[in-house]
Every structure is written in C-alpha cells, then in structure tokens.
C-alpha positions as CSV (number, residue, x, y, z in Angstrom):
1,X,4.9,-1.8,-2.0
2,X,2.5,-1.0,0.8
3,X,3.9,0.4,4.0
4,X,2.3,-0.4,7.3
5,X,3.0,1.2,10.7
6,X,2.4,-1.4,13.5
7,X,2.3,-0.5,17.2
8,X,4.2,-3.2,19.2
9,X,5.7,-3.5,22.6
10,X,5.0,-2.2,26.1
11,X,2.5,0.6,26.7
12,X,0.5,1.8,29.7
13,X,-2.0,-1.0,29.5
14,X,0.5,-3.8,28.6
15,X,3.6,-3.8,30.8
16,X,3.4,-0.3,32.2
17,X,7.0,0.8,31.6
18,X,8.9,2.2,28.7
19,X,11.1,0.0,26.5
20,X,14.8,1.0,26.8
21,X,17.2,2.7,24.4
22,X,20.7,1.8,25.6
23,X,23.8,4.1,25.5
24,X,25.1,2.4,22.3
25,X,21.8,3.1,20.5
26,X,20.4,-0.4,20.8
27,X,16.5,-0.3,21.0
28,X,15.0,-3.2,22.9
29,X,11.2,-3.4,22.5
30,X,9.8,-5.4,25.5
31,X,7.3,-8.0,24.2
32,X,3.9,-7.5,25.9
33,X,3.1,-9.7,28.9
34,X,1.2,-12.9,28.3
35,X,-0.8,-15.2,30.6
36,X,1.2,-17.8,32.4
37,X,-1.3,-20.6,31.6
38,X,-1.1,-20.0,27.8
39,X,1.2,-22.5,26.2
40,X,2.4,-20.0,23.6
41,X,4.1,-17.8,26.2
42,X,7.8,-17.7,26.9
43,X,9.3,-16.4,30.1
44,X,11.2,-13.1,30.2
45,X,14.0,-14.9,31.9
46,X,14.4,-17.0,28.8
47,X,15.1,-14.0,26.6
48,X,18.3,-12.0,26.1
49,X,19.5,-8.8,24.7
50,X,23.1,-9.6,23.9
51,X,24.3,-11.5,26.9
52,X,21.9,-9.7,29.3
53,X,18.7,-11.3,30.5
54,X,15.6,-9.3,29.8
55,X,14.2,-10.0,33.2
56,X,17.3,-8.3,34.8
57,X,16.8,-5.2,32.7
58,X,13.1,-5.1,33.4
59,X,13.6,-5.6,37.2
60,X,16.0,-2.7,37.2
61,X,13.4,-0.5,35.4
62,X,10.7,-1.5,38.0
63,X,8.6,-3.8,35.9
64,X,5.9,-5.5,38.0
65,X,3.8,-7.9,36.1
66,X,3.5,-11.4,34.5
67,X,6.6,-13.5,34.1
68,X,5.7,-14.7,30.6
69,X,5.3,-12.8,27.4
70,X,3.9,-12.8,23.8
71,X,7.1,-12.7,21.7
72,X,5.7,-11.1,18.5
73,X,7.0,-9.8,16.2
74,X,9.9,-12.2,16.6
75,X,12.8,-10.6,14.6
76,X,16.0,-11.4,16.5
77,X,17.3,-15.0,16.3
78,X,19.6,-14.5,19.3
79,X,16.7,-13.3,21.5
80,X,16.1,-16.7,23.0
81,X,18.6,-18.4,25.3
82,X,17.7,-21.7,23.7
83,X,18.3,-21.5,20.0
84,X,15.8,-23.0,17.5
85,X,17.4,-24.4,14.4
86,X,14.3,-23.9,12.2
87,X,13.8,-20.3,13.3
88,X,12.8,-17.6,10.8
89,X,11.6,-14.1,11.6
90,X,7.8,-13.8,11.7
91,X,5.0,-11.6,12.8
92,X,1.4,-12.7,13.6
93,X,-2.0,-11.0,13.7
94,X,-5.5,-12.3,14.6
95,X,-9.2,-11.2,14.7
96,X,-10.1,-7.6,13.8
97,X,-6.5,-6.5,13.3
98,X,-5.9,-9.4,10.9
99,X,-9.1,-8.6,9.1
100,X,-8.0,-5.0,8.6
101,X,-4.8,-6.1,7.0
102,X,-6.6,-8.6,4.8
103,X,-9.1,-5.9,3.7
104,X,-6.1,-3.7,2.8
105,X,-4.8,-6.6,0.6
106,X,-1.4,-6.9,2.3
107,X,0.7,-9.1,0.1
108,X,4.3,-10.3,-0.4
109,X,6.7,-7.5,-0.7
110,X,4.8,-5.1,1.6
111,X,6.7,-3.6,4.4
112,X,5.9,-3.4,8.2
113,X,7.5,-0.9,10.4
114,X,7.1,-1.6,14.1
115,X,7.0,1.3,16.5
116,X,6.5,1.7,20.3
117,X,7.2,3.6,23.5
118,X,10.8,4.2,24.5
119,X,13.1,6.1,26.8
120,X,16.9,6.2,27.0
121,X,18.5,4.3,29.9
122,X,22.0,4.4,31.5
123,X,23.8,2.2,33.9
124,X,24.5,3.5,37.4
125,X,26.1,1.3,40.1
126,X,25.5,-1.8,37.9
127,X,21.8,-1.1,37.4
128,X,19.8,0.3,34.5
129,X,17.9,3.5,35.1
130,X,15.9,5.8,32.9
131,X,17.9,8.9,31.9
132,X,16.6,12.1,33.5
133,X,16.2,15.2,31.4
134,X,18.8,17.9,32.0
135,X,18.9,21.5,30.7
136,X,22.2,21.1,28.8
137,X,21.2,18.0,26.8
138,X,21.5,18.7,23.0
139,X,19.3,15.8,22.0
140,X,15.7,17.0,22.6
141,X,14.5,13.4,23.0
142,X,17.1,12.4,25.7
143,X,15.4,11.7,29.0
144,X,11.9,12.0,27.5
145,X,9.3,9.3,26.7
146,X,9.0,8.9,22.9
147,X,7.5,6.8,20.2
148,X,10.0,5.5,17.7
149,X,10.3,3.0,14.9
150,X,12.4,0.1,16.2
151,X,12.1,-2.8,13.7
152,X,10.9,-3.8,10.2
153,X,9.7,-6.9,8.3
154,X,9.2,-7.1,4.5
155,X,6.6,-9.8,3.8
156,X,8.0,-13.0,2.3
157,X,5.1,-15.3,2.9
158,X,1.6,-14.9,4.2
159,X,0.6,-18.1,6.0
160,X,-3.1,-18.8,6.7
161,X,-3.3,-22.5,6.3
162,X,-3.4,-24.1,9.9
163,X,-1.1,-27.0,9.1
164,X,1.5,-24.6,7.5
165,X,1.2,-22.3,10.5
166,X,1.9,-25.2,12.9
167,X,5.3,-25.6,11.2
168,X,6.3,-22.2,12.6
169,X,6.0,-24.0,16.0
170,X,8.0,-21.5,18.1
171,X,5.8,-18.6,17.2
172,X,2.8,-17.7,19.5
173,X,0.5,-17.5,16.5
174,X,1.2,-21.2,15.8
175,X,-0.4,-22.3,19.1
176,X,-3.5,-24.4,18.9
177,X,-5.8,-21.7,20.3
178,X,-4.9,-19.2,17.6
179,X,-4.6,-21.7,14.8
180,X,-7.9,-23.5,15.4
181,X,-10.1,-21.3,17.5
182,X,-9.4,-17.6,16.7
183,X,-10.6,-15.8,13.6
184,X,-8.4,-14.7,10.8
185,X,-5.1,-15.9,12.3
186,X,-2.3,-15.1,10.0
187,X,1.5,-15.3,10.2
188,X,3.8,-13.1,8.0
189,X,7.3,-14.4,7.5
190,X,10.1,-12.2,6.3
191,X,11.6,-12.0,2.8
192,X,15.3,-13.1,2.7
193,X,16.4,-9.6,1.6
194,X,14.9,-6.1,1.2
195,X,13.5,-5.8,-2.4
196,X,14.8,-2.2,-2.7
197,X,18.2,-2.9,-0.9
198,X,19.4,-6.5,-1.4
199,X,22.3,-5.8,0.9
200,X,20.0,-5.7,3.9
201,X,18.0,-8.6,5.4
202,X,14.2,-8.7,4.9
203,X,13.7,-8.0,8.6
204,X,15.6,-6.7,11.6
205,X,15.8,-4.1,14.3
206,X,17.1,-0.5,14.2
207,X,19.5,1.5,16.3
208,X,18.2,4.8,17.7
209,X,18.3,7.7,15.3
210,X,16.3,10.9,15.4
211,X,15.0,10.1,11.9
212,X,13.2,7.1,13.3
213,X,11.5,9.1,16.2
214,X,7.9,9.8,15.5
215,X,7.3,12.0,18.5
216,X,7.3,15.8,18.1
217,X,9.9,17.6,20.2
218,X,8.5,19.1,23.4
219,X,5.2,17.2,23.1
220,X,3.8,14.1,24.7
221,X,5.0,10.9,23.1
222,X,1.8,10.2,21.1
223,X,1.9,13.5,19.2
224,X,4.0,12.9,16.1
225,X,6.0,15.1,13.9
226,X,4.1,16.1,10.8
227,X,4.9,13.9,7.8
228,X,3.0,13.6,4.5
229,X,3.6,9.9,4.5
230,X,1.3,9.2,7.6
231,X,-0.9,12.3,7.4
232,X,-4.7,11.6,7.3
233,X,-4.7,12.1,3.5
234,X,-2.2,9.3,3.0
235,X,-3.5,6.5,5.2
236,X,-6.0,3.8,4.3
237,X,-8.2,4.4,7.3
238,X,-11.0,6.6,8.5
239,X,-9.0,8.5,11.1
240,X,-9.0,12.0,12.3
241,X,-5.9,14.0,13.4
242,X,-6.8,14.9,17.0
243,X,-3.8,17.1,17.7
244,X,-5.0,20.5,18.7
245,X,-3.0,23.7,18.8
246,X,0.0,22.0,17.2
247,X,1.4,21.2,13.8
248,X,1.8,17.5,14.8
249,X,-0.3,14.4,14.2
250,X,-2.2,12.5,16.9
251,X,-4.3,9.4,16.1
252,X,-6.4,8.8,19.2
253,X,-7.8,5.5,20.3
254,X,-6.7,1.9,20.6
255,X,-5.3,0.7,17.2
256,X,-2.5,-1.5,16.1
257,X,-1.9,-0.9,12.4
258,X,-2.0,2.0,9.9
259,X,-1.7,1.2,6.2
260,X,-0.2,4.0,4.2
261,X,-1.4,4.6,0.6
262,X,0.7,2.9,-2.0
263,X,2.5,5.8,-3.6
264,X,5.9,7.5,-4.0
265,X,5.4,9.6,-0.8
266,X,5.0,6.4,1.3
267,X,7.9,4.6,-0.4
268,X,10.4,7.4,-0.2
269,X,9.6,7.9,3.5
270,X,10.0,4.1,4.1
271,X,13.4,4.0,2.4
272,X,14.6,7.1,4.4
273,X,14.4,5.1,7.6
274,X,17.2,2.8,6.6
C-alpha cells in the first residue's frame, strides 16, 4: 500500500483564508475557488456543513472571492444541498500532477491523505470568528494557523477512459474540458471499506486531533513536525528539507502530492492517523 500526502483546500493563492476547525472538532476544508464560466463549478451557497451553508461560514470569516468552487476531493455525500443518487466519493487529478501519480504507479488499494491550512473558529454573537491565541491555552495549536490532515481516500478504481469518467457526471474532472482536452485526466474513486480496517469506509473526513496536525508547535504552519514517514529519505521525490535552525521539515515550492515509499514506516504512520 502506497501512502500519498495530497495538499487540498484554501491557501494564500486560492481563497486567501484558513479553513475552519469548529468547536466540536469538525474540520471543514473549503474547496478552492473556480471560475464562474466553467460548467464544472458549483456555487458555495449550494454546499453545506451539517445544516449550515458554506457561504455563510465563509462570509463570517471574511472571504472575498469567486462564488463558485472546484469541489475536489468530493468525500462527503451530504455536502451538496441537492443530493445525487449515483454519488460516490472521488478525487481527480490532471496534467503534471496526474503524471507524477502515474509515474509512481499509484494503484488500487493505495491511500491518499488530504491535508490543508486550518485555524480553530468559535461562534460569537451568531457569527463565526477565528479563535485568538491566549496565554493560558493548553492546546499549542489553538488560535494558530496550522496544516493538518483532514480526509482520506483509499483507491477503489482508477478511471482514465473518457466515457467511464463521464459516468461520474457530478465530479469536476468529468467535465468535457478535462475529459477531452486536458492531459492525463484521471479520477480515483474510493474503495468500499479500508483494506486494513474493514469497519471503516474507504474514504471520509477526520475530526481534529493533534496526531493529525503536521505543523510543528511554535513554528509557521508549513514547518512540520519531524516524522520518518515523510522525511526526505522516505519520499518518492527529489525534494530538499528547507527548514533551517529547527528539527522540523519544510518542503518549499508549489506542489500537490508527495508519495511515501512503500514500506512499514509509511504504513504504520498511516494507520496511526485513524
């Protein structure tokens, strides 16, 4: 089983605000903004977290951007206000990012972990606000921007045939432009259950837990705790640890996926997140 770390959700270039961690531990990764003219886009006001519209949460947190988004990965059946009977969880990739995954021979049974930028929120006077850091807080991550693992998908099928992709019609990587015009378009659908824990579904989202936080305490969000599983010696990529003066790990640059080497170190770390 290969393990893949995949960066997804809002960042400084896409959305500009931090995705929220609610008081009950729910982590809501805001899907990145899309272009209004693209047919694959869905509006933020069509999406829900529980019974709360995403647009309302985003407005409270001062989002100022496009009204539509690229809902990918699509892991929560209840996210849409309008339910789709044929819905299955899925994740898409295209162009160079898809080529990287293809070159790493990602196959059925491999496990994606999705991570992104988060900050805790609270409700005050009926509105969501980011928690501010206070001296007496015992959780070193409370009130701070962090990067954390928020979801997962174990690969059930890898769909590259255009006509098969079109059957996943609700997913943005099934739109005509990506199916017929882009290079290396691929859709990964989820397995029914986790191979190593059949009691859990093959995809889903996590609650907040310190064990799922990548960020090193007292450091900027992109400097991660040291971990053998995603250290330079255990990733299938030519990357350098750019962290200086710290025991942490920092992979600079614009990238979406890191494939970990297929070994016991990677597998044990993956299982520890559940």
